[in-house]
C-alpha positions as CSV (number, residue, x, y, z in Angstrom):
1,X,-10.9,10.7,-31.5
2,X,-12.6,7.7,-30.2
3,X,-11.2,5.7,-32.8
4,X,-7.5,7.1,-31.3
5,X,-9.2,5.9,-27.5
6,X,-10.0,2.9,-29.2
7,X,-6.6,1.2,-30.4
8,X,-4.9,2.4,-26.7
9,X,-7.7,1.5,-24.3
10,X,-8.7,-1.6,-25.8
11,X,-5.4,-4.0,-26.0
12,X,-4.5,-2.0,-22.8
13,X,-7.9,-2.9,-21.2
14,X,-7.6,-6.9,-21.8
15,X,-4.4,-6.3,-19.9
16,X,-5.2,-4.5,-17.0
17,X,-8.4,-6.7,-17.3
18,X,-6.2,-9.7,-16.5
19,X,-4.1,-8.3,-14.1
20,X,-7.0,-7.0,-12.3
21,X,-8.9,-9.9,-11.9
22,X,-5.8,-12.3,-11.0
23,X,-3.9,-9.8,-9.0
24,X,-6.0,-6.7,-8.2
25,X,-3.5,-4.0,-9.9
26,X,-5.2,-3.1,-13.0
27,X,-4.7,1.0,-12.1
28,X,-1.3,0.2,-12.6
29,X,-1.5,-0.1,-16.2
30,X,-4.8,1.4,-17.0
31,X,-4.4,4.4,-15.2
32,X,-1.3,5.5,-16.7
33,X,-2.5,5.3,-20.0
34,X,-5.5,7.5,-19.7
35,X,-3.4,9.9,-18.4
36,X,-1.0,9.8,-21.3
37,X,-3.9,10.2,-23.3
38,X,-4.4,13.6,-22.2
39,X,-6.9,13.5,-19.5
40,X,-6.6,15.2,-16.1
41,X,-5.7,12.9,-13.3
42,X,-9.1,13.4,-11.0
43,X,-11.0,12.4,-14.4
44,X,-8.8,9.8,-15.3
45,X,-9.6,8.2,-11.9
46,X,-12.9,8.4,-12.3
47,X,-13.1,7.3,-15.9
48,X,-11.0,4.3,-14.6
49,X,-13.2,3.7,-11.9
50,X,-16.5,3.6,-14.3
51,X,-14.1,1.3,-16.7
52,X,-13.7,-1.2,-13.8
53,X,-16.9,-2.1,-13.7
54,X,-16.6,-4.4,-16.0
55,X,-13.3,-6.6,-14.5
56,X,-15.7,-7.4,-12.1
57,X,-18.7,-8.1,-14.4
58,X,-16.6,-10.5,-16.2
59,X,-14.4,-12.1,-13.8
60,X,-17.6,-13.0,-11.6
61,X,-19.3,-14.6,-14.9
62,X,-16.0,-16.7,-15.3
63,X,-15.5,-17.8,-11.2
64,X,-19.2,-19.1,-10.9
65,X,-17.6,-22.2,-9.4
66,X,-15.5,-20.7,-6.5
67,X,-18.5,-18.3,-5.9
68,X,-20.3,-21.4,-4.9
69,X,-21.6,-21.4,-1.1
70,X,-20.0,-17.8,-0.9
71,X,-23.4,-16.2,-1.3
72,X,-24.6,-15.3,2.5
73,X,-20.4,-13.4,3.3
74,X,-21.2,-11.9,-0.1
75,X,-24.4,-10.5,1.2
76,X,-22.7,-9.5,4.4
77,X,-19.7,-7.8,2.6
78,X,-21.3,-5.9,0.1
79,X,-23.1,-3.2,2.2
80,X,-19.7,-2.3,3.8
81,X,-17.5,-1.8,0.4
82,X,-20.2,-0.2,-0.7
83,X,-20.7,1.9,2.3
84,X,-17.1,2.4,1.7
85,X,-17.1,3.3,-1.9
86,X,-20.0,5.9,-1.1
87,X,-17.9,7.8,1.5
88,X,-14.6,7.9,-0.5
89,X,-15.9,8.8,-3.6
90,X,-18.0,11.7,-2.0
91,X,-14.7,12.3,-0.1
92,X,-12.8,12.5,-3.5
93,X,-15.5,15.2,-4.9
94,X,-15.1,17.4,-1.8
95,X,-10.8,17.2,-1.5
96,X,-9.6,16.0,-4.1
97,X,-6.3,13.7,-3.4
98,X,-4.0,15.6,-1.5
99,X,-2.7,14.4,1.9
100,X,-3.9,11.5,1.1
101,X,-1.4,10.5,-1.2
102,X,1.2,11.2,1.4
103,X,-0.2,7.9,2.9
104,X,-1.4,5.6,0.0
105,X,2.1,4.4,-0.7
106,X,2.8,2.9,2.9
107,X,-1.1,1.7,2.9
108,X,0.0,-0.5,-0.4
109,X,3.5,-1.0,0.8
110,X,2.0,-2.7,4.0
111,X,-0.3,-5.1,2.2
112,X,2.2,-6.3,0.2
113,X,3.6,-7.5,3.5
114,X,0.5,-8.7,4.8
115,X,-0.1,-10.9,1.6
116,X,3.4,-12.8,2.0
117,X,2.3,-13.6,5.8
118,X,2.1,-17.4,6.5
119,X,-1.1,-19.2,6.6
120,X,-1.8,-20.0,9.5
121,X,-2.9,-24.2,9.0
122,X,-6.0,-25.2,11.4
123,X,-5.5,-28.8,12.3
124,X,-8.1,-30.9,14.0
125,X,-7.0,-30.2,17.7
126,X,-6.6,-26.7,17.4
127,X,-10.3,-26.7,16.2
128,X,-11.4,-29.0,19.3
129,X,-9.0,-25.9,21.3
130,X,-10.9,-23.1,19.4
131,X,-14.5,-24.3,20.2
132,X,-13.7,-25.2,24.4
133,X,-12.0,-21.4,24.1
134,X,-15.2,-19.9,22.7
135,X,-16.6,-20.7,26.4
136,X,-14.5,-18.4,27.3
137,X,-15.6,-14.9,28.2
138,X,-12.6,-13.0,27.0
139,X,-11.9,-15.4,24.0
140,X,-16.1,-14.2,23.1
141,X,-14.7,-10.9,23.3
142,X,-11.5,-10.7,21.5
143,X,-14.1,-13.0,18.9
144,X,-16.0,-9.5,18.7
145,X,-13.4,-7.4,18.6
146,X,-12.1,-9.3,15.9
147,X,-15.0,-9.4,13.7
148,X,-15.5,-5.3,14.8
149,X,-12.0,-4.8,12.8
150,X,-12.7,-6.8,10.0
151,X,-15.5,-5.0,9.0
152,X,-13.9,-2.1,9.3
153,X,-11.1,-2.8,7.2
154,X,-13.4,-3.4,4.3
155,X,-15.4,-0.6,4.9
156,X,-11.9,1.2,4.6
157,X,-11.4,-0.8,1.2
158,X,-14.4,0.2,-0.2
159,X,-13.5,3.9,0.8
160,X,-10.0,3.9,-0.5
161,X,-11.5,2.2,-4.0
162,X,-14.1,4.8,-4.3
163,X,-11.3,7.6,-3.5
164,X,-8.3,6.4,-5.0
165,X,-8.5,3.0,-6.2
166,X,-5.1,2.3,-7.3
167,X,-4.1,-1.6,-5.4
168,X,-7.3,-1.6,-3.9
169,X,-8.1,-5.5,-4.9
170,X,-4.1,-6.2,-3.1
171,X,-5.4,-4.5,0.0
172,X,-8.6,-6.7,-0.3
173,X,-6.8,-9.9,-1.2
174,X,-4.6,-8.7,1.7
175,X,-7.4,-8.7,4.4
176,X,-8.4,-11.8,3.3
177,X,-5.2,-13.8,3.5
178,X,-4.8,-12.9,7.0
179,X,-8.5,-13.6,8.1
180,X,-9.8,-16.0,5.9
181,X,-8.9,-19.9,5.6
182,X,-10.8,-20.6,2.2
183,X,-8.5,-21.0,-1.2
184,X,-6.9,-18.4,-2.8
185,X,-8.9,-18.6,-6.0
186,X,-12.0,-18.4,-3.7
187,X,-10.8,-15.3,-2.1
188,X,-9.6,-13.7,-5.0
189,X,-13.3,-14.4,-6.9
190,X,-15.4,-12.5,-3.9
191,X,-12.4,-9.8,-4.3
192,X,-13.7,-9.2,-8.0
193,X,-17.5,-9.2,-6.9
194,X,-17.0,-6.8,-4.8
195,X,-14.8,-4.4,-5.6
196,X,-17.5,-4.5,-8.9
197,X,-20.0,-3.4,-6.6
198,X,-17.7,-0.7,-5.0
199,X,-16.4,0.4,-8.2
200,X,-20.3,0.4,-9.6
201,X,-21.6,2.9,-6.7
202,X,-18.6,5.3,-6.8
203,X,-19.0,5.9,-11.0
204,X,-23.3,6.2,-10.2
205,X,-21.7,9.6,-7.9
206,X,-19.0,10.6,-10.4
207,X,-21.8,10.6,-12.9
208,X,-23.6,13.1,-11.6
209,X,-21.0,15.1,-9.5
210,X,-17.9,15.1,-11.9
211,X,-16.9,14.3,-15.4
212,X,-16.5,10.6,-16.6
213,X,-15.1,10.6,-20.0
214,X,-17.5,8.2,-21.7
215,X,-15.2,7.7,-25.5
216,X,-12.8,6.3,-23.5
217,X,-14.7,4.2,-20.9
218,X,-16.5,2.4,-23.8
219,X,-13.1,0.1,-25.2
220,X,-11.6,0.7,-21.8
221,X,-14.5,-1.7,-20.3
222,X,-14.9,-3.6,-23.3
223,X,-11.4,-4.5,-22.6
224,X,-11.8,-4.7,-19.0
225,X,-14.3,-7.2,-19.3
226,X,-12.3,-9.8,-21.5
227,X,-9.4,-9.5,-19.8
228,X,-11.8,-10.1,-16.4
229,X,-13.2,-13.3,-18.3
230,X,-9.5,-14.8,-18.7
231,X,-7.9,-13.7,-15.6
232,X,-10.0,-16.3,-13.1
233,X,-8.8,-19.2,-15.3
234,X,-5.0,-17.7,-15.1
235,X,-5.4,-18.1,-11.2
236,X,-6.7,-21.8,-11.2
237,X,-3.5,-22.8,-12.8
238,X,-0.9,-21.0,-10.7
239,X,0.3,-22.0,-7.7
240,X,-1.4,-19.4,-4.7
241,X,2.3,-19.0,-3.1
242,X,3.5,-17.6,-6.5
243,X,0.0,-15.8,-7.0
244,X,1.2,-14.1,-3.4
245,X,4.7,-13.5,-4.8
246,X,3.7,-11.8,-8.1
247,X,1.4,-9.7,-6.2
248,X,3.5,-8.1,-3.5
249,X,6.4,-7.3,-6.0
250,X,3.8,-5.8,-8.0
251,X,2.2,-3.9,-5.2
252,X,5.5,-2.8,-3.6
253,X,6.5,-1.6,-7.4
254,X,3.7,0.4,-7.2
255,X,4.0,1.6,-4.1
256,X,8.0,2.9,-4.9
257,X,6.1,5.0,-7.7
258,X,3.5,6.8,-5.8
259,X,6.4,7.2,-3.2
260,X,8.8,8.9,-5.8
261,X,5.6,11.2,-7.2
262,X,4.7,12.0,-3.8
263,X,7.6,13.0,-2.3
264,X,10.2,13.6,-4.9
C-alpha cells in the first residue's frame, strides 16, 4: 500500500506544494488525489492537513529574504491563526462539514474578487494627510475598528483552515491584498508560515481525536516540502498582477466546482 501511495502522492505533492506556496490552492490537487485512493472525505481532509505542514516548512526555508523584517508581524498574527485553527479543528471533529459546505463556495469566490481589487498607492501627501487625521478622535476610532476587523478575519482564516482548508491560502492572500502595503512576495511568504502553524496545530488535534493516514502523509509531505521550496522562487519571477489573476481564476474555478458538488 505504501508504494501505491508513493508513486501517486509524491509527484502530486510536488505539484500541489508549488501551487500552495505560490497561489495557495494545494487542496485543488492533493485532496482529490487522496479521495481517488479511497480515503474517506473527512480522513482525506485531515491527512491532507498533516502533509501541508511541510509546504510551509519548505516555503519558509526558501523565503528568508521575504520574511526579513516581518518578525513582529508574524508574532502578532500566529496566535490568531493558531487559535482559529484550534477552534476550526474542534468544530470539524464535533460536526463534520455539512451546513458550512454551503457557504464555502461563496466565501472562496469573494476572496477571488478581493484579490483582484487594485491596491491603493500611498503617496507622500496621503501619508501627511493620514498623520494629521490620526489626531482626530473619529479617525482613531475607525482605525481601532479596522484593526479589530483585521484580527477577526485572520482568526476566521485560521478556523477555516483547521475546519475545511481548501483555498485557505487564497483567503489569507485576499486579506493581505486588501490591507497590506507590503509586496506580494512578502505577504505571500507570511501566508505560507502562518498556515504552516495553523496546519501544525490542527494536525496535533487530529492525531488524537481523528484518524490520519500516515502512510499517505509520508510521500505527500515529501512532495509538499520540495514543491513548497520551489514555489517562492517562481513567485519572485512572475509579476504580482499576473500572480493575482492566476490565483483569482483558480479560486473561481474551485468555488464553481464546490458549488456544483454542494448544490447539484
